[in-house]
N, C-alpha and C positions, 0 to 999 in steps of 0.2 A: 192509309193515313199518311199525309205528307210530313216532312221533317218538322216544320213549324208547329203543326197541330200536335204532333207526337210529343215534342218537348213542352209545349204549353200544357197539355193535359197531364203529363207526367209530373211536371213541376207543381202544378196546381194541387195534384193529389198529395205530393210530398208535403207541401205547406199545410194543406187541410188536415192531414193526419198528424203531422209533426207539431204544429202550433195548436192543434186541437188537443193533443195530450197535455201540453203545457197549460192550456186553459182549464182542462179538467182537474189538474192537480192544484192550481193556485187560486182560481176564482172562487168566490163565496158561493156556498150552497150547492156545489156540484156533488155528484155521487162519488167522485174520485178525490175530493178535497183533501189536501195535505198527505197524499199517498207517496210522495217522495221522488227522489232523483232516479231510483231504479225504474220506476214506472215511466218517467219521462224518457230515459235512455232507451228502454224497450219500445216505447211508442214511436220514437224517432226511427228506430231500426225498422219497424214495420212500415213506417211511412216511406223510407227509402226502398224497401222491398217492393211495395205496391207501385211506386213511381217507376222503378226500373222495369218491372214486369210489363207495365202498360206500354212503355215507350221503347224498350230495347229492340224489338223487331223492326222498328221503323226509323229510329234516329240514333240508336246506340245508347240511349238513356244517359246523356251527360247530366242534365238537370242542374248544372252548376257551371258558371263561366270559367272557373279555375280549371275544371276538367276539360272544357272545350278548348281553352288556350293550350293546355298540355297536349291534347290530341292533335292540334294544328302544328305545334312545334315538332312533335314526333312523327308527323306526316301520316297520321291515321285519318285525318280529314283534310280537305283543301281549305286554304285560308279564306276563300270567297264564301264559304258556308258559315264562318264564324259570326257575322252580324245576325244572321237568321236564328242561329242557336241562342245567342245571348238575348235578343229581343223576345224570343219565345219564352225563355226562362224567367225573365223579369216580368213579363205579362202574366205568365202562369202563377208566379209567386204572388202577384197582386190579387189575382182572382181567387187563389186558394185562401188568402187571408181574409178576403171579404166573406167567403163562405164560413170561415171560422167564426167571424163576428156574428153572422146571421144565426149560426147554430147555438152560440153561447150568449146571445144578446141580453137575455134576462140576467145572466150571471155577471156580465160586464156592468150592467146597470146596478147590480146589488153590491159590487165591489167598490170600496171607497178609496183604497190606496192607489195612487196614480202610477207608482213604480211597478206594482203588481200587474196592473192593466197593461203597461208597456211591455212587460216581460212576456206577454202572450203574443207579441208582435215581433220583437227583435231582442238583441242581446245587450247585456251590459256586464262589465267586469265585477268580480267579487272584490278585488282590490284594484282601484283605478291607478294604473301606472303605464303610461303610453308605450314605452319600449317593451316592457314585459308582456303587455296585452297583445301587442303586435307580434312579438316572438311566439307567443302561445298559439295564436291563430295560424301563423306560418308553419309551425311544427305540426299541428293537427292536420292541416291541409296537405302538407308534404307526405305524411303517412298515408292519407287517403289516396292521393293522386298516384304516388309511385306504386302502391299496391294495385290500384286499378290498371295502370299501364302494364304491369306484368301479367295481370289477370286476363287482359284482352289480347295479349300476344297470341299468335296463331297456335302455338303449342299448348296454351292453357285455356283459351277462350271456350266457354260453355254457352255462348249466346245469351238468350234470355235467362238461362239457369244461373248466370252470374249474379242475379238478383239476390240470392241467398247469401253468398259470401260477401257481397258488398254491404248487405244489411248487417251482417255480423261484424264486419269491419267498422261500420259507423257505430254500432253498439259498443265495441271495444274502445273506440276513440272517445265516445261520450263518457264511459265509465272511467277511463284512465286519464284523459286529458281535458275533460269538459269542465273541471272545477274552477279554473281561473276566469274564464270568459264565457262559458256556456256553449262552447264549440260551434260557432257559426259555420266555419269551414266552407262557406259558400256565399259569395257576394249577393246573389239573388235572394237567398234565403233570409238575409238580414235587411238589405236595403229595400226590396220590394214591399214587405210588410211594414217597414218603418214609414214608407211613403203613405201606406194605407192608414197607419196610425195618425199621420198628420192631417188627413182630410176627413176621416170619419167623425160623425157627431157623437163621440163618446161622452157619457154623462160626467165622469170624473177624470177626464183626460188631463194629464200633466204635460211636461215638456217632451219633445221628441229626441232630445239628447243628440243633436246633430254634431256636437263636438267629438263624440265618440264614433259616429257613424262611419267614418272613413276606415277605421281599423278592421272591421269585419269585411271590408272590401279589399283593402290593400294587403292585409295579412294573408288571406287565402290565395290571392293572385301571386304574391311572392313565393309562397310555399309550393303552389302548383307549378309555377315556372321552374323553380329549383329542382323539383322532382322530375320534370320533363328533361331538363338538361342533364341531370345525373343518369336518368334512364338511357338517354342517347349515348352518353359516355360509356356506360356499362355494356350496352348491347353492341356498340361499334368497336370496342377495344379488343 
C-alpha cells in the first residue's frame, strides 16, 4: 500500500470511528445517546489506535498535518512528501465523515438542533474567545506532537505497536484538555468534516461556523511546529 492510500485509509478510519462516537452520543434515538464525555474520549482513542495500526507500516501513520509538518521539520520525512501526506489526510477525513453520515443518517434526520448536528462534524468552543481557543488548541497539539516525536525516536520506536501509546495519549489529551474546545488537535480532523457539513443535504442543517474554522487549523499547526522546534533544540543540545 503506497503512502497516499495508507494515509487516506488511516485518516478515514480515524474520522469514521471518532465522529462516529460523537454521533452515537449526541444524536437522537441512538443506543448511546447522552452517554457522555468519557465515551467520546475513549471512542476517539480507539479511532486513533485503529487509524495508526492500519497506516503505520506504510506511511508512519501521521493522520494529521500538524504531525506531518513536525516530521518534516525534524527531518523524519523529506519536505517533498508533505503535500502527498496532507492531501491524503484531508481526502480521508472527508471520506470518513461521509461514512459517518451514511451510518447515522436516520439519526441526523431525527435530530432537530443544528448545533448538535454540526458537533458530529467539527469542533466549537465551550466559551468562544479567540485567543484562549487558539491557545488551547496549540497546547493540546504541542503535547500530542512532542510526545510522538520522542516516541518515534530510534531508541523508543515500537513501529506499529506505537498505536497503543498514541491512543492513550489522545485519550489523556481529551480527558485533560478537551473541555474548552473539544480538542481538534488536527487540522484535517476539523476542516475536512466541516467541508462535508457544508455540502451534505442535512435536514436540519445550520451554519458552518466558518468564523471559528481557522482556529482548529492554525492552533494545531502552531502547537505542532513549536513542539518540533523544541524537540530539535533538546535533542541537538
